[in-house]
C-alpha positions as CSV (number, residue, x, y, z in Angstrom):
1,M,-2.3,-3.1,82.6
2,N,-2.3,-4.5,85.9
3,V,-2.4,-2.1,88.9
4,N,-2.5,-3.2,92.6
5,R,-3.0,-0.2,95.0
6,D,-3.6,0.5,98.5
7,I,-5.9,3.4,98.8
8,H,-5.0,4.4,102.3
9,S,-1.3,4.3,101.9
10,H,-1.4,5.7,98.3
11,S,1.5,3.0,97.5
12,F,1.0,1.1,94.4
13,E,3.2,-0.8,91.7
14,L,2.5,-0.2,88.0
15,K,3.8,-2.6,85.4
16,V,3.9,-2.1,81.6
17,T,5.3,-4.6,79.2
18,S,7.6,-2.5,77.1
19,H,11.2,-1.3,76.9
20,I,10.3,2.5,76.6
21,S,9.5,5.1,79.1
22,V,6.1,6.7,79.1
23,Y,5.3,9.9,80.6
24,S,1.8,10.2,81.7
25,S,-0.2,12.2,84.3
26,F,-3.4,11.1,85.9
27,L,-5.5,12.0,89.0
28,M,-5.9,9.4,91.7
29,N,-7.8,10.0,95.1
30,G,-7.7,13.9,94.4
31,H,-4.0,13.8,94.1
32,D,-2.2,14.8,90.9
33,V,0.5,12.2,90.6
34,K,3.3,11.9,87.8
35,L,4.3,8.5,86.8
36,I,7.6,8.0,85.1
37,L,7.6,4.6,83.6
38,A,11.2,4.0,82.7
39,A,13.4,1.0,82.6
40,K,16.2,-0.4,80.7
41,F,15.9,-4.1,80.2
42,D,14.9,-5.6,83.7
43,S,15.7,-2.6,85.9
44,K,13.1,-0.4,87.9
45,L,13.1,3.1,88.7
46,R,11.7,4.0,92.1
47,I,10.3,7.6,92.3
48,N,9.4,8.6,95.8
49,N,7.2,5.6,96.9
50,V,6.2,4.6,93.1
51,T,8.1,1.8,91.4
52,C,7.7,1.7,87.7
53,V,8.7,-0.8,84.9
54,A,8.6,0.4,81.3
55,D,8.1,-2.2,78.4
56,N,6.4,-0.1,75.7
57,C,8.8,2.1,73.8
58,T,11.9,1.8,71.9
59,N,15.0,1.4,74.0
60,Y,18.3,2.7,72.2
61,E,20.2,1.3,75.4
62,L,23.5,2.6,76.6
63,V,25.6,5.0,74.5
64,F,28.8,3.3,73.7
65,E,31.2,6.1,74.7
66,R,31.4,7.1,78.3
67,V,31.9,10.7,79.5
68,F,34.9,11.1,81.9
69,S,35.5,14.0,84.2
70,V,37.0,15.2,87.4
71,P,35.4,17.1,90.1
72,G,35.2,20.8,89.5
73,D,35.4,20.2,85.7
74,A,32.5,20.7,83.3
75,A,30.8,17.6,81.6
76,M,28.4,17.1,78.6
77,L,26.2,14.3,78.2
78,N,24.7,14.2,74.6
79,S,21.8,11.9,73.5
80,T,21.9,10.7,69.9
81,L,18.1,10.1,69.8
82,L,17.8,13.3,67.7
83,S,18.7,11.8,64.5
84,P,17.1,10.9,61.1
85,D,17.7,7.2,61.9
86,V,15.5,7.6,64.8
87,F,12.7,9.8,63.6
88,D,12.1,12.9,61.6
89,F,12.8,15.5,64.3
90,T,12.6,18.3,61.9
91,A,8.8,17.6,61.2
92,V,7.6,15.9,64.2
93,P,7.0,17.6,67.5
94,F,8.8,16.2,70.4
95,N,10.2,17.0,74.0
96,I,13.3,15.6,75.9
97,T,13.4,14.8,79.5
98,W,16.6,13.8,81.4
99,F,16.5,11.4,84.4
100,S,19.0,10.1,86.8
101,A,18.9,6.4,87.0
102,K,20.5,6.5,90.4
103,T,17.7,8.7,92.0
104,G,15.0,8.4,89.6
105,Q,14.6,12.1,89.6
106,E,14.0,14.4,86.6
107,M,17.1,16.5,85.9
108,R,16.2,20.0,85.9
109,N,18.2,23.4,85.6
110,E,20.2,24.3,88.7
111,A,22.0,27.7,88.7
112,G,25.7,27.1,88.5
113,R,25.5,23.4,88.5
114,I,23.2,21.8,85.9
115,L,21.9,23.0,82.5
116,V,19.6,21.1,80.3
117,L,19.7,22.2,76.6
118,Q,17.5,19.7,74.5
119,E,19.5,16.6,73.8
120,T,22.5,17.7,76.0
121,L,22.7,17.7,79.8
122,W,25.5,19.9,81.1
123,F,27.1,19.5,84.3
124,L,28.9,23.0,84.8
125,S,30.9,21.8,87.9
126,T,30.9,18.2,88.6
127,T,31.1,16.4,91.9
128,M,31.5,12.8,93.1
129,D,28.0,12.5,93.6
130,D,27.3,13.2,89.8
131,D,28.9,9.8,88.9
132,G,26.2,7.5,87.6
133,E,23.8,6.7,84.6
134,Y,21.6,9.3,83.2
135,L,18.5,8.5,81.0
136,A,17.4,10.6,78.2
137,I,13.6,10.2,77.0
138,V,12.3,11.6,73.8
139,R,8.5,11.8,73.4
140,T,6.4,12.5,70.1
141,P,2.7,12.3,69.9
142,S,2.8,8.7,68.8
143,Q,6.1,7.3,69.9
144,C,8.7,7.5,72.6
145,Y,12.5,6.6,72.8
146,M,15.0,6.2,75.5
147,Q,18.8,6.1,75.7
148,S,21.2,6.1,78.7
149,T,24.7,7.6,79.1
150,I,27.1,7.1,82.0
151,L,29.2,9.7,83.5
152,V,32.4,8.7,85.3
153,I,33.9,11.1,87.9
154,T,37.3,10.1,89.1
155,L,39.7,11.9,91.5
156,P,43.0,13.3,90.1
157,K,46.1,11.6,91.3
158,D,48.1,13.6,94.0
159,G,51.0,15.5,92.5
160,E,50.0,14.8,88.9
161,C,48.9,17.4,86.6
162,G,46.2,16.5,84.0
163,R,43.3,13.9,83.9
164,P,43.9,10.6,85.7
165,L,42.5,8.7,82.7
166,K,44.8,9.3,79.7
167,A,44.7,8.7,75.8
168,Y,47.8,7.5,74.1
169,T,49.3,8.6,70.9
170,P,52.5,7.7,69.1
171,L,54.7,10.5,67.7
172,T,57.1,9.7,65.0
173,K,60.7,11.2,65.4
174,G,62.0,13.6,62.8
175,T,58.5,13.8,61.0
176,A,55.7,16.3,61.2
177,D,53.1,14.9,63.7
178,K,50.4,16.1,66.0
179,V,48.5,15.4,69.3
180,N,44.7,15.6,69.0
181,C,42.6,17.3,71.6
182,L,39.8,15.0,72.5
183,L,37.4,17.9,73.2
184,G,36.1,18.2,69.6
185,G,32.6,17.2,70.7
186,Y,32.4,20.1,73.3
187,V,33.7,22.5,70.7
188,A,31.4,21.6,68.0
189,K,28.4,21.8,70.4
190,L,29.6,25.2,71.7
191,D,29.9,26.5,68.0
192,S,26.4,25.4,67.3
193,Y,25.1,27.5,70.3
194,G,27.1,30.5,69.1
195,I,29.4,30.3,72.2
196,S,33.0,31.2,71.8
197,S,35.7,28.9,73.5
198,S,39.5,28.8,73.6
199,V,41.9,25.9,74.3
200,K,45.2,26.1,76.2
201,W,47.8,23.4,75.9
202,Y,50.0,22.0,78.9
203,K,52.9,19.8,78.9
204,G,52.9,18.1,82.3
205,C,52.1,21.2,84.5
206,D,53.6,23.9,82.2
207,P,51.8,25.6,79.4
208,V,53.0,25.0,75.8
209,L,54.2,28.2,74.1
210,E,53.7,28.8,70.5
211,D,57.0,30.0,69.8
212,S,58.9,27.2,71.4
213,G,60.2,26.3,67.8
214,S,59.4,22.6,67.6
215,Q,55.6,23.0,68.1
216,I,52.7,25.1,67.1
217,I,49.1,25.2,68.1
218,Q,47.3,25.0,64.8
219,D,43.7,25.3,66.2
220,R,41.4,24.2,69.1
221,N,41.5,20.4,68.0
222,K,45.1,19.7,67.9
223,L,48.7,20.4,68.7
224,A,51.0,20.1,65.6
225,F,54.8,19.4,65.7
226,H,56.7,20.6,62.8
227,S,59.5,18.2,63.5
228,V,59.2,15.8,66.3
229,K,62.2,15.4,68.7
230,T,62.8,13.1,71.5
231,E,62.2,15.9,74.3
232,D,58.7,16.2,72.7
233,D,57.8,13.0,74.6
234,G,55.5,13.5,77.5
235,I,51.7,14.2,78.8
236,Y,49.7,16.9,77.2
237,T,46.6,18.3,78.4
238,C,44.1,20.5,76.5
239,T,42.1,22.7,78.4
240,L,38.8,24.2,77.0
241,T,37.4,27.4,78.6
242,F,34.0,28.8,77.7
243,T,31.1,30.6,79.5
244,L,27.8,28.9,79.7
245,D,24.7,30.1,81.5
246,G,26.7,33.0,82.9
247,V,29.2,30.7,84.5
248,T,32.8,30.4,83.0
249,V,33.9,26.7,83.2
250,T,36.7,24.6,82.1
251,V,37.0,21.0,80.8
252,S,40.2,19.1,80.1
253,E,41.6,16.0,78.4
254,T,45.0,14.5,78.7
255,T,47.0,12.4,76.0
256,E,50.3,10.7,76.6
257,A,52.5,11.2,73.7
258,K,55.3,8.7,73.2
259,V,58.2,9.5,70.6
260,N,59.2,6.5,68.5
261,D,62.4,6.2,66.7
262,N,60.8,4.3,64.1
263,Y,58.6,6.2,62.0
264,F,55.8,5.6,59.5
265,L,54.1,7.9,57.1
266,V,50.7,7.8,55.5
267,P,50.1,4.3,53.9
268,Q,49.7,4.2,50.2
269,V,47.2,1.7,48.7
270,H,48.5,0.6,45.2
271,E,45.8,-1.9,44.6
272,P,42.8,-1.9,43.9
273,E,42.8,1.6,42.3
274,K,39.3,2.4,41.8
275,E,38.8,0.1,39.0
276,I,36.2,-1.9,37.3
277,I,36.8,-5.6,36.7
278,K,34.8,-8.0,34.6
279,E,34.6,-11.7,35.3
280,A,32.7,-14.7,34.3
281,I,30.1,-16.2,36.4
282,G,31.1,-19.4,37.8
283,S,34.8,-18.7,37.7
284,N,37.1,-18.3,40.5
285,F,38.7,-14.9,41.3
286,T,41.4,-13.5,43.3
287,K,42.2,-9.8,44.0
288,R,44.8,-8.6,46.2
289,C,45.1,-5.5,48.3
290,L,48.6,-4.2,48.1
291,V,49.8,-1.3,50.5
292,F,53.1,0.4,51.0
293,V,54.0,1.9,54.4
294,P,56.9,4.2,54.1
295,G,59.1,4.3,57.2
296,S,61.2,2.1,59.2
297,G,60.4,-0.8,61.8
298,T,57.3,-2.6,62.1
299,P,54.2,-0.6,61.4
300,S,51.0,-0.7,63.4
301,V,48.8,-1.1,60.6
302,N,46.1,-3.4,59.7
303,V,44.5,-4.1,56.2
304,I,40.9,-5.3,55.9
305,W,38.6,-6.0,52.9
306,L,34.8,-4.8,53.1
307,V,32.0,-5.2,50.8
308,E,29.5,-2.5,50.7
309,N,31.2,-1.2,54.0
310,K,30.8,-4.6,55.7
311,V,33.8,-6.1,57.0
312,M,34.7,-9.7,55.6
313,F,35.9,-11.8,58.6
314,D,36.0,-15.0,56.8
315,S,39.6,-16.3,56.4
316,E,39.1,-20.0,55.9
317,P,39.7,-21.5,52.5
318,S,36.6,-23.6,53.1
319,E,34.4,-20.6,52.6
320,R,33.3,-19.8,49.1
321,V,34.5,-16.0,49.8
322,Y,37.4,-15.5,52.3
323,T,40.4,-13.3,52.8
324,S,44.0,-14.5,53.2
325,N,46.3,-13.8,56.2
326,L,48.3,-10.5,56.1
327,R,51.5,-10.9,54.4
328,S,54.4,-8.3,54.6
329,W,57.8,-7.7,53.4
330,T,60.3,-4.9,53.7
331,Q,62.0,-2.8,51.2
332,D,65.1,-0.6,51.3
333,E,64.6,2.0,48.5
334,P,62.3,3.7,49.3
335,K,62.4,2.4,52.8
336,G,59.2,0.9,54.0
337,V,56.9,-2.2,54.3
338,W,54.7,-3.8,51.9
339,L,51.5,-5.4,53.1
340,E,49.4,-7.8,51.1
341,R,45.9,-9.3,51.8
342,L,44.0,-11.4,49.2
343,L,40.4,-11.5,48.7
344,L,39.4,-14.9,47.0
345,F,36.3,-16.1,45.4
346,A,35.9,-20.0,45.0
347,E,33.1,-19.4,42.8
348,L,31.5,-16.3,41.4
349,K,27.7,-16.0,41.9
350,D,25.2,-13.6,40.7
351,E,25.1,-11.8,44.2
352,D,29.0,-11.1,44.0
353,F,28.4,-8.7,41.2
354,Y,27.6,-4.9,40.9
355,L,29.1,-4.5,44.4
356,N,32.1,-2.2,45.6
357,Y,34.9,-4.2,47.3
358,T,37.0,-1.8,49.3
359,C,40.5,-2.6,50.9
360,R,41.0,-0.2,53.8
361,V,44.1,0.6,55.9
362,F,43.8,1.2,59.6
363,S,46.6,3.2,60.9
364,P,47.5,6.1,63.3
365,R,48.3,8.1,60.2
366,G,44.7,7.8,58.6
367,Y,42.4,5.4,56.9
368,P,43.4,5.4,53.0
369,D,41.4,2.9,50.9
370,G,41.1,1.6,47.4
371,Y,38.1,-0.2,45.9
372,F,37.1,-2.0,42.7
373,T,33.7,-2.9,41.3
374,L,32.9,-6.4,40.2
375,L,30.7,-6.8,36.9
376,P,30.0,-9.9,34.9
377,T,31.9,-10.1,31.7
378,D,30.2,-9.0,28.3
379,P,28.7,-11.5,26.4
380,N,31.3,-13.3,24.1
381,I,30.2,-11.8,20.6
382,I,33.5,-12.7,19.0
383,L,32.4,-16.2,18.2
384,P,28.9,-15.4,16.9
385,I,30.4,-12.6,14.8
386,G,33.0,-14.8,13.6
387,L,30.5,-17.5,12.7
388,V,28.2,-14.9,11.0
389,F,31.2,-13.3,9.1
390,G,32.5,-16.7,8.2
391,G,28.8,-17.7,7.0
392,V,28.6,-14.5,5.1
393,T,32.0,-15.0,3.6
394,V,31.3,-18.6,2.5
395,L,27.9,-17.6,1.2
396,F,29.4,-14.8,-0.9
397,V,32.1,-17.0,-2.1
398,V,29.6,-19.7,-3.1
399,S,27.2,-17.1,-4.6
400,V,30.1,-15.5,-6.7
401,A,31.1,-19.0,-7.7
402,V,27.5,-20.1,-8.6
403,Y,26.9,-16.8,-10.5
404,Y,30.0,-17.2,-12.6
405,A,29.4,-20.9,-13.2
406,F,25.7,-20.2,-14.0
407,R,25.7,-16.5,-14.9
408,I,24.2,-17.1,-18.3
409,D,21.5,-19.3,-17.1
410,I,20.7,-16.9,-14.2
411,V,20.5,-13.9,-16.4
412,L,18.5,-15.5,-19.1
413,C,16.0,-16.8,-16.5
414,F,15.8,-13.4,-15.0
415,R,15.2,-11.8,-18.4
416,R,12.5,-14.4,-19.1
417,A,10.7,-13.9,-15.7
418,F,11.0,-10.1,-15.6
419,P,10.7,-8.8,-19.2
420,V,9.0,-5.8,-18.0
421,L,12.2,-4.5,-16.3
422,Y,13.8,-4.2,-19.8
423,T,13.2,-1.6,-22.5
424,N,11.3,-2.8,-25.5
425,K,13.9,-2.6,-28.3
426,D,11.3,-2.5,-31.0
427,L,11.0,1.2,-30.2
428,D,14.6,2.2,-30.7
429,G,14.3,2.5,-34.6
430,K,16.5,-0.5,-35.3
431,L,15.4,-3.1,-37.8
432,Y,17.6,-6.0,-37.0
433,D,18.7,-7.7,-33.8
434,A,21.8,-8.7,-35.3
435,Y,24.0,-8.3,-38.4
436,V,25.7,-11.7,-39.5
437,A,29.2,-11.0,-40.9
438,Y,31.0,-14.3,-42.2
439,P,33.6,-15.2,-44.8
440,S,32.0,-15.1,-48.2
441,P,32.7,-17.3,-51.2
442,G,36.1,-16.5,-52.3
443,A,37.3,-15.0,-49.1
444,F,39.9,-16.4,-46.7
445,G,38.2,-18.7,-44.2
446,F,35.3,-19.6,-46.4
447,S,34.1,-23.0,-46.4
448,E,30.7,-24.8,-47.0
449,E,30.6,-25.4,-43.3
450,V,30.8,-21.7,-42.6
451,E,28.1,-20.8,-45.1
452,K,25.8,-23.7,-43.8
453,F,26.2,-22.2,-40.4
454,A,25.6,-18.8,-41.4
455,L,22.6,-19.3,-43.8
456,Q,20.8,-22.4,-42.0
457,T,21.9,-23.0,-38.6
458,L,21.8,-19.3,-37.2
459,P,18.4,-18.6,-38.6
460,E,16.9,-22.1,-37.7
461,V,17.8,-21.3,-34.1
462,L,17.8,-17.6,-33.5
463,E,15.1,-16.6,-35.9
464,Q,12.9,-19.6,-35.8
465,A,13.2,-20.9,-32.3
466,C,14.1,-17.6,-30.4
467,G,12.4,-15.0,-32.4
468,Y,15.3,-12.7,-33.2
469,K,15.5,-10.9,-36.7
470,L,18.9,-11.3,-38.4
471,F,20.3,-9.6,-41.3
472,I,22.6,-12.1,-43.4
473,A,24.6,-10.9,-46.2
474,G,23.8,-13.0,-49.4
475,R,20.4,-13.5,-48.1
476,D,18.9,-10.2,-47.3
477,C,20.8,-7.8,-49.6
478,L,18.9,-5.9,-52.1
479,P,19.8,-6.8,-55.7
480,G,22.0,-4.1,-57.4
481,Q,22.8,-2.2,-54.0
482,A,26.2,-0.8,-53.6
483,V,28.2,-2.9,-51.2
484,V,29.3,0.2,-49.2
485,D,25.7,1.4,-48.8
486,S,24.4,-2.0,-48.0
487,V,27.0,-2.6,-45.2
488,D,26.7,1.0,-43.7
489,E,23.0,1.1,-43.8
490,N,22.4,-2.3,-42.4
491,L,25.0,-2.1,-39.6
492,Q,23.3,1.1,-38.4
493,A,20.1,-0.7,-38.5
494,S,21.3,-3.6,-36.3
495,R,21.7,-3.7,-32.6
496,R,24.4,-6.4,-32.6
497,V,27.1,-7.9,-35.2
498,L,27.7,-11.5,-35.2
499,L,31.3,-11.7,-36.4
500,L,31.9,-15.3,-37.7
501,Y,35.6,-16.2,-38.2
502,T,37.8,-19.2,-38.6
503,A,41.6,-19.6,-38.2
504,S,42.4,-18.4,-41.7
505,T,39.8,-15.6,-41.9
506,F,42.3,-12.7,-41.1
507,I,45.5,-14.4,-42.8
508,K,46.7,-14.0,-46.4
509,K,48.0,-16.9,-48.3
510,R,51.1,-16.1,-50.5
511,H,52.3,-19.7,-51.1
512,T,50.9,-22.8,-52.5
513,N,50.6,-24.2,-49.1
514,S,47.1,-23.6,-47.9
515,T,45.6,-23.0,-44.6
516,S,43.5,-25.9,-43.3
517,S,40.3,-25.1,-41.8
518,N,39.2,-28.6,-41.1
519,N,42.0,-29.7,-38.8
520,N,42.6,-26.4,-37.1
521,N,46.1,-26.0,-38.2
522,I,47.9,-23.6,-40.5
523,T,50.6,-25.0,-42.8
524,K,53.8,-23.2,-42.3
525,V,54.7,-20.8,-44.9
526,G,57.9,-19.4,-43.0
527,E,57.9,-15.8,-42.2
528,E,56.2,-14.9,-45.3
529,A,52.6,-15.0,-43.9
530,D,51.8,-11.3,-43.0
531,Q,49.4,-10.3,-40.4
532,I,46.5,-7.9,-41.5
533,Q,47.1,-5.0,-39.3
534,S,44.8,-2.3,-37.8
535,G,44.8,1.0,-39.6
536,T,42.7,4.1,-40.3
537,S,39.8,3.4,-42.6
538,E,38.4,6.8,-42.9
539,G,40.4,9.9,-41.6
540,N,42.2,9.6,-38.3
541,G,39.4,7.9,-36.1
542,G,38.6,4.7,-37.9
543,V,39.8,1.2,-37.2
544,G,40.6,-1.2,-39.9
545,F,42.7,-4.0,-40.8
546,G,44.6,-1.8,-43.1
547,G,47.9,-1.5,-44.7
548,D,47.2,-4.2,-47.3
549,D,43.6,-4.3,-48.5
550,K,44.5,-7.2,-50.8
551,A,44.3,-9.4,-47.8
552,F,40.6,-9.4,-48.4
553,S,39.5,-10.6,-51.7
554,D,35.9,-9.9,-50.5
555,T,35.2,-6.1,-50.1
556,R,32.1,-6.8,-48.3
557,Q,34.0,-8.6,-45.5
558,H,36.5,-6.0,-45.3
559,L,33.9,-3.2,-44.9
560,E,32.1,-5.3,-42.3
561,C,34.9,-5.8,-40.1
562,V,36.2,-2.3,-40.5
563,A,32.8,-0.6,-39.7
564,S,31.8,-3.0,-36.9
565,M,35.1,-2.5,-35.2
566,N,35.0,1.2,-35.6
567,R,31.6,1.3,-34.0
568,A,32.5,-1.2,-31.2
569,L,35.8,0.1,-30.1
570,L,35.9,3.9,-30.9
571,E,32.3,5.0,-30.7
572,G,30.9,2.3,-28.5
573,S,27.5,2.3,-30.2
574,L,27.5,-1.3,-31.5
575,K,28.4,-4.6,-29.6
576,V,30.2,-7.1,-31.7
577,I,29.8,-10.8,-30.7
578,L,32.7,-13.0,-31.8
579,V,31.7,-16.5,-33.0
580,E,34.7,-18.7,-33.2
581,L,34.0,-21.4,-35.8
582,E,37.3,-23.2,-35.4
583,E,39.8,-23.8,-32.3
584,I,42.3,-21.1,-32.5
585,T,45.8,-21.8,-31.3
586,P,48.2,-19.2,-29.7
587,A,50.3,-19.2,-32.8
588,Q,47.2,-18.4,-35.0
589,L,45.7,-15.9,-32.7
590,A,49.1,-13.9,-32.9
591,L,48.4,-13.4,-36.6
592,F,45.0,-12.0,-36.0
593,P,44.5,-8.2,-36.2
594,E,45.2,-6.3,-33.0
595,S,41.6,-5.0,-32.7
596,V,40.2,-8.5,-32.8
597,R,42.7,-9.8,-30.2
598,H,41.7,-6.9,-28.1
599,L,38.1,-7.6,-28.3
600,R,38.5,-11.4,-27.9
601,K,40.6,-10.7,-24.7
602,K,38.3,-8.1,-23.3
603,Q,34.8,-10.0,-23.8
604,G,35.7,-13.5,-25.1
605,A,34.3,-15.4,-27.9
606,V,31.4,-17.9,-28.3
607,C,32.9,-21.1,-29.6
608,W,31.1,-23.3,-32.0
609,W,33.9,-25.8,-32.3
610,K,33.2,-26.9,-28.8
611,V,29.7,-27.8,-30.0
612,L,31.0,-29.6,-32.8
613,Q,33.0,-31.7,-30.4
614,T,29.9,-32.4,-28.3
615,R,28.0,-33.1,-31.4
616,Q,30.2,-35.9,-32.5
617,Q,29.9,-37.4,-29.1
618,W,26.2,-37.1,-29.4
619,R,26.1,-38.5,-32.9
620,A,28.0,-41.6,-31.8
621,W,25.2,-41.9,-28.9
622,R,22.4,-41.4,-31.6
623,E,23.5,-44.0,-33.8
624,D,23.7,-46.4,-30.9
625,E,20.1,-45.5,-29.9
626,E,18.9,-45.9,-33.5
627,R,20.5,-49.4,-33.7
628,R,18.5,-50.0,-30.5
629,G,15.4,-49.0,-32.3
630,K,14.7,-45.8,-30.2
631,D,13.5,-42.6,-31.5
632,S,16.2,-39.8,-32.0
633,Q,15.9,-36.4,-30.5
634,V,16.8,-33.1,-31.7
635,S,20.5,-32.5,-32.0
636,P,21.8,-30.7,-29.0
637,S,23.8,-28.3,-31.2
638,L,20.4,-27.0,-32.5
639,S,18.7,-26.6,-29.2
640,P,18.3,-23.1,-27.8
641,R,19.1,-24.6,-24.3
642,S,22.5,-25.8,-25.3
643,R,25.5,-24.0,-23.8
644,F,26.6,-22.4,-27.2
645,W,23.1,-21.0,-28.0
646,K,22.6,-19.6,-24.4
647,E,25.8,-17.8,-24.7
648,I,24.6,-16.4,-28.0
649,R,21.3,-15.3,-26.4
650,Y,23.1,-13.9,-23.4
651,H,24.9,-11.3,-25.6
652,M,21.9,-10.7,-27.9
653,P,19.5,-7.8,-27.4
654,V,17.0,-8.3,-24.4
655,R,13.4,-8.5,-25.7
656,G,11.9,-6.3,-23.0
657,K,8.2,-5.0,-22.6
658,R,8.9,-1.7,-20.8
659,A,8.1,1.3,-23.1
660,V,10.6,4.1,-23.4
661,Y,9.7,7.9,-23.2
662,P,9.4,9.5,-26.7
663,E,12.4,11.7,-26.1
664,K,14.6,8.6,-25.6
665,T,13.1,7.1,-28.8
666,A,13.9,10.3,-30.6
667,L,17.4,10.5,-29.4
668,L,18.0,6.8,-30.5
669,N,16.9,7.5,-33.9
670,I,19.4,10.3,-34.4
């Protein structure tokens, strides 16, 4: 701070580098001098013989709205410094001082003339000398703020009622319309003081009557017309009367109302409609604002786009985000004008999302708007889901195909790897893993090959190589034991039945022509060959090959078939494994008993004849290898790893290691 002073003349100039007024008091040469350091921009205030320049506090400069008045009317100057945007005036102590920029004097209460109420400076009866700029200074313990307001005093025109400066408002003929009283700020302030007030309306110099038919005073803020007529055109003045500081004063505002034949109602925003729009980052995007203005003629309406309440002015296509020119077209039914303005994005970026874009209409009828929120599109999960689903489907199909192709190998491998998961069959009270039933000598379908397969091949593979225990008739029967007892007892002691059959096993030969079991064909005997049909072996619940027991020259074979089928199909207590020793043609299969055909269709048969075909090929290969001097290997037909024996093992009981509970063992022995 630089102070140049003349002690003798008590004249000095004080300069402070700031834009804010400072109120201070200090004692100089025994005199109590109050310095008001106030200035706006580069201006100076001269108080008596003291010139002050303020540059230390916040300057909110000139209030945009000026206050107009005429001599004799009241005028109110209101500062906007008491606002949360400036400081927390509800918690921080402060005081307000008003000054006249013209004289530099502090404005003080003057009876009947001036009243200072906090942020408001009242002129109860203005004069031409009151015209000028007034400064409000707010001080807090740590800050100070200043703001200027201009009061304009004009003389009324001779012979004219109302204010010389008039507002303008259009009235639409034939519609309900209104003229606003521009004294709403006065009314609100008086209401905050608890002071009552009244408004009287004038058209020209004549008061407006409430029962005039075409108009009605709704309240202190507007004059409403039920239906505007041509004669409603004119100059309207609203005069506010109130009592302040014991003085009854008035203040007026004048509006020129022009009745137009063209009419327009409140604009209707059709697009956007408070919607959420999702778009991909990097894409271009266009959204239109579509507005319909009911009425006739050319409306005084403007349409703008705002983003987060900031006007978007760019209208050049060279900009990344811009708006189009306003386009309009008329419509007859309903009558009105359509307005359209586009919002265009050449490329969407991250900063464009999660914002509200508002289309607002500015019209004398109001400011309707619509908005939309722009969000990024959801991740495209259809393709990943499709790929995953497709992959799972393919994997499932492949897995099913692999399982059915290698089902037997998979199951056998699993049994071998996890025997503990299967129950130990040795504890179920059974003696044999399988009962071998085959055509005995003298029975249909018997041959040396069949007997060799039953008595040599099966034991060699299943018993010696695989460890199963078999009951084979003709090998394990007790001498002198009744056939019926032997069959029933040993079937009950077995877990499976291996039913070996050929093409002629179930067919009776009535003519000299014989059934060939070597070439897999049956010599035609016309229609004289009878199929051994199923019947009731014991009572009503058995399944047999009944009707003609002479079809079986071997009683054992008949009993084996009947008992095993009865347990397999009716009781479900025994599983029968069909072993097909010869290839069966459809004609031959048609002659089989219905129970055998049903079981074959349900679970299939293990075909030994396919092994024979493979063995013939293998023999040719072995003979060729022997001629070359190489050692021969075990025949594939006798290897437990061959397809045929894997199928047999697949159907045979599982040799598990898990022990069963005694209760289960007891039940199995019943």
